[in-house]
C-alpha positions as CSV (number, residue, x, y, z in Angstrom):
1,M,0.0,0.0,0.0
2,Q,2.7,2.5,1.0
3,E,4.7,1.7,-2.1
4,Q,1.7,2.3,-4.3
5,V,1.0,5.6,-2.5
6,R,4.6,6.7,-3.3
7,W,4.1,5.7,-6.9
8,V,1.0,7.9,-7.0
9,N,2.9,10.9,-5.5
10,Y,5.7,10.3,-8.0
11,Y,3.3,10.3,-10.9
12,L,1.4,13.4,-9.7
13,E,4.7,15.3,-9.3
14,Y,5.6,14.3,-12.9
15,C,2.1,15.6,-14.1
16,E,2.6,18.9,-12.3
17,K,6.2,19.6,-13.2
18,Q,6.8,18.0,-16.6
19,K,3.3,17.8,-18.1
20,N,2.2,21.1,-16.7
21,L,-1.2,19.9,-15.8
22,N,-3.4,22.3,-13.8
23,D,-4.3,21.9,-10.2
24,K,-7.9,20.7,-10.9
25,T,-6.7,17.9,-13.2
26,I,-4.0,16.8,-10.6
27,K,-6.6,16.8,-7.9
28,A,-8.9,14.6,-9.9
29,Y,-6.0,12.2,-10.7
30,R,-5.2,12.1,-7.0
31,I,-8.8,11.2,-6.0
32,D,-9.1,8.6,-8.8
33,L,-5.8,6.8,-8.0
34,R,-6.3,6.8,-4.3
35,Q,-9.7,5.3,-4.6
36,F,-8.2,2.6,-6.8
37,I,-5.5,1.9,-4.2
38,V,-8.0,1.7,-1.4
39,F,-10.0,-0.8,-3.5
40,L,-6.9,-2.9,-4.1
41,R,-6.0,-3.0,-0.4
42,S,-9.5,-3.8,0.8
43,H,-9.7,-6.8,-1.7
44,G,-6.1,-8.0,-1.3
45,F,-5.4,-7.3,-4.9
46,E,-2.1,-6.3,-6.7
47,I,-2.1,-4.2,-9.8
48,S,-3.2,-6.7,-12.5
49,T,-5.6,-7.3,-15.3
50,Q,-7.9,-9.1,-12.9
51,S,-7.9,-6.3,-10.3
52,V,-8.6,-3.7,-13.1
53,R,-11.6,-5.8,-14.3
54,A,-12.9,-6.1,-10.7
55,Y,-12.5,-2.4,-10.1
56,I,-14.4,-1.5,-13.3
57,M,-17.3,-3.8,-12.2
58,H,-17.2,-2.1,-8.8
59,L,-17.4,1.4,-10.4
60,H,-20.5,0.5,-12.4
61,G,-22.3,0.1,-9.1
62,S,-21.6,3.6,-7.9
63,Y,-20.8,6.0,-10.8
64,Q,-22.2,7.4,-14.0
65,V,-20.6,6.4,-17.3
66,R,-18.7,9.6,-17.7
67,S,-17.1,9.4,-14.3
68,I,-16.2,5.7,-14.8
69,K,-14.5,6.5,-18.1
70,R,-12.5,9.4,-16.5
71,K,-11.4,7.2,-13.5
72,I,-10.4,4.4,-15.9
73,A,-8.4,6.9,-18.0
74,S,-6.6,8.2,-14.8
75,I,-5.6,4.6,-13.8
76,K,-4.6,3.7,-17.4
77,A,-2.3,6.7,-17.7
78,W,-0.8,6.0,-14.3
79,C,-0.1,2.3,-15.2
80,R,1.5,3.4,-18.4
81,F,3.8,5.7,-16.4
82,L,4.6,2.9,-14.0
83,L,5.5,0.6,-16.9
84,E,7.7,3.2,-18.6
85,N,9.6,3.6,-15.3
86,A,9.9,-0.1,-14.7
87,L,7.8,0.0,-11.5
88,I,5.5,-2.7,-12.8
89,A,6.3,-5.7,-15.1
90,E,3.4,-5.4,-17.5
91,D,0.5,-3.2,-18.4
92,P,-2.7,-4.5,-16.7
93,F,-4.8,-3.0,-19.5
94,F,-2.9,-4.9,-22.3
95,H,-5.2,-7.9,-22.0
96,C,-8.2,-5.9,-20.8
97,P,-10.0,-4.1,-23.7
98,I,-12.5,-1.7,-22.3
99,K,-15.7,-0.7,-24.2
100,I,-18.1,1.4,-22.2
101,R,-20.9,3.0,-24.3
102,Q,-21.7,6.4,-23.1
103,P,-25.3,7.7,-23.8
104,I,-25.3,10.8,-25.9
105,L,-26.4,13.7,-23.8
106,L,-27.2,16.7,-25.9
107,P,-25.6,19.9,-24.6
108,R,-28.1,22.3,-22.9
109,T,-28.1,25.7,-24.6
110,I,-29.5,29.1,-23.7
111,P,-32.1,30.6,-26.0
112,L,-30.7,33.7,-27.7
113,R,-33.5,35.8,-26.4
114,L,-32.5,34.9,-22.8
115,I,-28.8,35.6,-23.4
116,E,-29.8,39.0,-24.8
117,A,-32.0,39.6,-21.7
118,M,-29.2,38.6,-19.3
119,L,-26.8,41.0,-21.0
120,K,-29.3,43.8,-20.9
121,E,-29.8,43.2,-17.2
122,A,-26.0,43.3,-16.6
123,H,-25.6,46.5,-18.6
124,K,-28.6,48.1,-16.8
125,A,-26.8,47.4,-13.5
126,T,-23.8,49.4,-14.8
127,R,-26.0,52.4,-15.3
128,Q,-27.8,52.1,-12.0
129,A,-24.6,51.7,-9.9
130,A,-24.6,54.4,-7.2
131,T,-21.1,54.0,-5.8
132,C,-17.6,53.3,-7.2
133,I,-17.6,49.8,-5.7
134,A,-21.0,49.0,-7.1
135,S,-19.9,50.3,-10.5
136,R,-16.8,48.2,-10.5
137,R,-18.7,45.1,-9.6
138,A,-21.4,45.8,-12.2
139,W,-18.9,46.3,-15.1
140,R,-17.0,43.2,-13.9
141,D,-20.2,41.1,-14.1
142,A,-21.1,42.5,-17.5
143,A,-17.6,41.8,-18.7
144,V,-17.8,38.2,-17.4
145,L,-21.1,37.5,-19.2
146,E,-19.9,39.2,-22.4
147,L,-16.7,37.2,-22.5
148,L,-18.4,33.9,-21.8
149,F,-20.7,34.3,-24.7
150,A,-18.1,36.0,-27.0
151,T,-15.5,33.3,-26.7
152,G,-17.1,30.1,-25.5
153,M,-14.4,29.6,-23.0
154,R,-14.7,27.4,-19.9
155,V,-15.5,29.1,-16.6
156,S,-12.2,27.8,-15.2
157,E,-10.4,29.4,-18.2
158,L,-12.1,32.7,-17.6
159,C,-11.3,32.7,-13.9
160,G,-7.6,31.8,-14.7
161,L,-7.2,34.8,-17.1
162,Q,-4.3,37.2,-16.2
163,A,-4.5,40.9,-17.1
164,G,-1.8,40.3,-19.7
165,D,-3.9,37.7,-21.5
166,V,-6.6,40.3,-22.5
167,D,-5.3,42.5,-25.2
168,L,-7.9,45.1,-26.1
169,I,-5.6,46.9,-28.6
170,E,-5.1,43.8,-30.7
171,K,-8.6,42.7,-29.8
172,C,-7.8,39.2,-28.6
173,V,-7.7,37.1,-25.5
174,R,-5.1,34.3,-24.8
175,V,-6.8,31.3,-23.2
176,Y,-5.0,28.4,-21.4
177,G,-7.1,25.3,-21.7
178,K,-6.8,21.7,-20.5
179,G,-3.2,20.6,-20.3
180,S,-2.1,24.2,-20.4
181,K,-2.8,24.3,-24.1
182,E,-2.8,27.9,-25.4
183,R,-5.2,29.3,-27.9
184,M,-6.0,32.9,-29.1
185,I,-9.6,34.0,-29.6
186,Q,-10.4,37.3,-31.4
187,L,-12.8,39.8,-29.9
188,E,-14.6,41.5,-32.8
189,N,-17.8,42.9,-31.2
190,A,-17.6,46.6,-30.3
191,E,-19.9,46.3,-27.3
192,V,-17.9,43.4,-25.9
193,L,-14.6,45.4,-26.3
194,H,-16.2,48.5,-24.7
195,T,-17.4,46.5,-21.7
196,L,-14.0,45.0,-21.2
197,L,-12.3,48.4,-21.5
198,Q,-14.7,50.0,-19.0
199,Y,-14.0,47.2,-16.5
200,K,-10.2,47.4,-17.1
201,Q,-10.2,51.2,-16.4
202,L,-12.1,50.7,-13.2
203,E,-10.0,47.7,-12.1
204,P,-6.4,48.5,-13.3
205,T,-4.1,45.6,-12.8
206,Q,-0.5,44.5,-13.6
207,A,-0.1,42.0,-16.5
208,S,0.6,39.1,-14.0
209,E,-2.4,39.8,-11.9
210,P,-5.9,38.2,-12.3
211,F,-8.0,40.0,-14.8
212,F,-11.2,39.2,-12.9
213,K,-11.1,39.9,-9.2
214,N,-13.5,39.5,-6.3
215,R,-14.0,42.3,-3.6
216,L,-10.9,41.1,-1.8
217,G,-8.7,41.4,-4.8
218,H,-8.4,37.6,-5.2
219,P,-9.1,35.8,-8.5
220,L,-12.8,35.3,-9.2
221,S,-13.8,31.7,-8.4
222,D,-15.8,29.3,-10.4
223,Q,-18.5,29.4,-7.8
224,S,-18.7,33.2,-7.9
225,V,-19.3,33.0,-11.6
226,R,-22.0,30.4,-11.2
227,L,-23.8,32.6,-8.6
228,M,-23.4,35.6,-10.9
229,V,-24.9,33.8,-13.9
230,R,-27.7,32.5,-11.7
231,R,-28.5,36.0,-10.4
232,Y,-28.7,37.6,-13.9
233,A,-30.7,34.7,-15.3
234,A,-33.2,35.1,-12.5
235,K,-33.6,38.8,-13.4
236,A,-34.1,37.9,-17.0
237,D,-36.4,34.9,-16.4
238,P,-37.2,33.7,-12.9
239,Q,-37.9,30.2,-14.3
240,A,-34.6,29.9,-16.0
241,H,-31.9,27.5,-14.8
242,I,-28.7,28.7,-16.4
243,T,-25.0,27.6,-15.8
244,P,-21.8,29.3,-17.1
245,H,-21.0,26.2,-19.2
246,M,-24.3,26.6,-21.1
247,F,-22.8,29.8,-22.6
248,R,-20.1,27.6,-24.1
249,H,-22.7,25.2,-25.5
250,S,-24.7,28.1,-26.9
251,F,-21.6,29.7,-28.5
252,A,-20.8,26.5,-30.3
253,T,-24.3,25.6,-31.3
254,L,-25.2,29.1,-32.6
255,L,-22.0,29.3,-34.7
256,L,-22.8,25.9,-36.2
257,E,-26.3,27.0,-37.0
258,A,-24.8,30.0,-38.7
259,D,-22.9,27.6,-41.0
260,V,-19.5,28.1,-39.4
261,D,-17.2,25.2,-40.3
262,I,-17.0,22.8,-37.3
263,R,-13.2,22.8,-37.6
264,Y,-13.1,26.5,-36.7
265,I,-15.5,25.8,-33.8
266,Q,-13.1,23.1,-32.6
267,K,-10.3,25.6,-32.5
268,F,-12.4,28.2,-30.7
269,L,-13.3,25.7,-28.0
270,G,-9.8,24.3,-27.7
271,H,-10.9,20.7,-28.3
272,S,-8.1,18.3,-29.1
273,S,-10.3,16.0,-31.2
274,I,-13.1,17.1,-33.6
275,S,-15.1,14.1,-32.3
276,T,-15.7,16.1,-29.1
277,T,-17.0,19.1,-31.1
278,Q,-19.3,16.9,-33.2
279,I,-21.7,16.6,-30.3
280,Y,-23.0,20.0,-31.3
281,T,-24.1,18.7,-34.7
282,F,-26.9,16.8,-32.9
283,V,-28.2,20.0,-31.4
284,A,-27.9,21.7,-34.8
285,A,-29.8,18.9,-36.4
286,A,-32.6,19.3,-33.9
287,K,-32.8,22.9,-34.8
288,Q,-33.0,22.1,-38.4
289,R,-36.0,19.8,-37.7
290,D,-37.7,22.7,-35.9
291,I,-37.1,25.1,-38.8
292,L,-38.4,22.6,-41.4
293,A,-41.4,21.8,-39.3
294,A,-42.3,25.4,-38.8
295,R,-41.1,27.3,-41.9
296,H,-41.0,24.9,-44.9
297,P,-43.4,26.2,-47.6
298,R,-44.8,22.7,-48.0
299,N,-46.5,23.1,-44.7
300,K,-48.6,25.9,-46.1
301,F,-50.8,23.8,-48.4
302,S,-52.4,20.4,-48.7
303,A,-52.4,18.1,-51.8
304,D,-55.6,16.3,-50.7
């Protein structure tokens, strides 16, 4: 057990210092690997094909398919690392092909009218702010909502932005995605740029400081953004249940419906594989059905 814990720590150090993985990814790896080690110890198993198969069966009783696939991927990467460093004699996954079918869950998007209403509420707050503190907060909130929709970035990417990543002269933002992969997204909407400029003037920062800050001057947290989105969604529509990630889904789906090539959308979103981006084609197809059902001229007459 102690030896396997050391192997986990060795691997996590490698992930942090050589692969440059972010803290959230390393935290997820740590949880997944320690759960696996606890399972091995409680069942008297060593790392083997049999123990991997038994653990997969165990996971099916407690987790959804997506979580199971992630946990297996964590263990698989760890075992590959152990094999490469001669800490185990053979890869336990070599004779253990894994096929787990994940149901297709269509991304939940925000109706464009609701996005517009949320942005209007955010900008109304900037005009109604009575103090400098309230004005700074209102412009920050408006900038957050505008940037989520303008770029389709993940909420973690938005919270991780440094002031030097947002270039309002060149009209672009540098985003660091999963695995610290860097991508540039252009900002071409005048209102978005104006909102970011107003916020930046009210909250001047050094290039190495967080672009979005809370009232204590610390980086804005994922939870703060979720609460912010929920607050403006409630103002726009009390019945709406909106999350920050739905802006990302809406960004991709609306671009696809506007006939933007899916390969461009892949680059905007920072997906390594286009197969990840293709989930949005299902949503676009549903929209096509709605359009044809409601607007096709054949629906205007009967041949009977």
